[in-house]
N, C-alpha and C positions, 0 to 999 in steps of 0.2 A: 622326699627329695629324690631326683633321679640318680640312679647308681652310675658312677663313672668307673671305667676300667683304669686301674692304677698301672703305671709303667713299672712299679715295684712289685712284680709278681714273679713266680718261678720263671716266666719268660721275660722278666724285666730286663736282664742284661742285654738281650738282643734288642728289645724295644728301646732302651736308653741309647745303646750304641748306634742303632740305626738312625734314631732321631739326631744324635750329635754328629754323626757322619753326614746327614743331610745338611745341617748347618755349615759344616766344613765345606761341602760341595758348593753351597750357595756363595760362601765367601770367596772360594777359588774362582767361581764364575764371575764374581764382581771384580776380580783382578788381584786378590790377595795371594801372596806366595803360599804354597801348601803348608809349610811349617808354621807360618803365622796363623793361617786359617785353623790349623789343628789346635794351637794353644788358645786361640779365641773361642773355638767351639768347646774346648775342654773347660775353659773358665765359665762359660755359660752353663755347661753341664754340671760343674761342681756347685754352682749357685742353685741350680734346679734340684740337685741331689740334697743339698743342705735344707732347702725348703720342704722337700718330701719327707726327709728323715725327721726334721723338727716336728712336722705335722704328726707323723707316726708316734713320735716320742710323747707329744701332748695327749694323743688318743690312748696310748698305753698307760700314761699316768692317770688319766681320767677313769680308766677301767680298773684302776688299782693295781696294775701290773708294774710295780716299782722296779723289778729287776730288768724287765725289758726296756723300760724308760731309761734306766741308768746306762744300759748297754748302748742304746741309741744315742744318748747324750755324749757318749765317748767318741762318737763319729763326728760331732759337730765342729769341735775346735780343729781337729786335723783337716777337715774339709775347708775350713776357713784359711788354714795355712796354705793349702793348695791354691785357693783363689788369689791370695796375696802374692804368692810366687809367680803365678801365671801373669798377673798384672805387671809385676816388676821385670819379667823376662819374656816379653812377647816373642814368639817364634823360636824359642830355645826348647825344643822338644826333649833333649837329653836332660836338661835341668828340670823340666816339668815331670818327666817320668821318674826321676830320682825323688822329687818332692812327693809325688803320688805314692810311690812305694814306701817312703818313710812314713807318710801319713797313714797308710794302711797298716803298717807294722805298729804304729802308735795306737791306732784304734784297736787292733787285735789284742795288744798288751793291756790297754786300759779297760776294755770291755771284757777281758779275760775269755775270749772266744776261740783263740787259736786261729789257724788258717782255714778251718772248715766249720763255720758257724751253722748251727742247726735251727735255732729259734728264728721265727719269721722276721722279727725286727732286725736282728743282727745280720741276717742274710741280705736284707735290703741294703745295708751299709756296705757289706762286702761286695755285693754286685755293683754298686756305684763305683767303688774304687777300682775293681777289675775292668769295668767299662771305660773309665777314664784312661787307665793304662793302655788298654787295647786301642783306643782312639789315637793316643799319642804315638803308639808303636806302629800303627798300620802304614804310615808313610815310609818308615824305614824298611819294611818288608818289600815294598814295591820299588824302592830305589835300587837300581843295579842292573 
């Protein structure tokens, strides 16, 4: 099978954030208000991150790496809560950032990784959360 480049690599955060920013830009060009475009792009991003992390979790489990699989699993439910919140509060970037940060803290606690994970799998989830936060915050930095 041909090898594909994963967005979840050490350069993953930039890759994810750039892709999600592109989605936001397309939505704005289609006429969506910026805050609404940010939460919609973040929702799509959280779904993408969930799929990627779940795939890595399955691969870790199949390799017999139970500890990595368990740490990755700890990211799935918090990411789900982010999606639900984004769907319930479209355009509310403050609520979205609050939910993303709470979800990241829950992941860090449940995966027992702290705020600076070292294992490749937990780094994947950490980068997804920080990319979502950056996407939702970038509009606030430009306003003013």
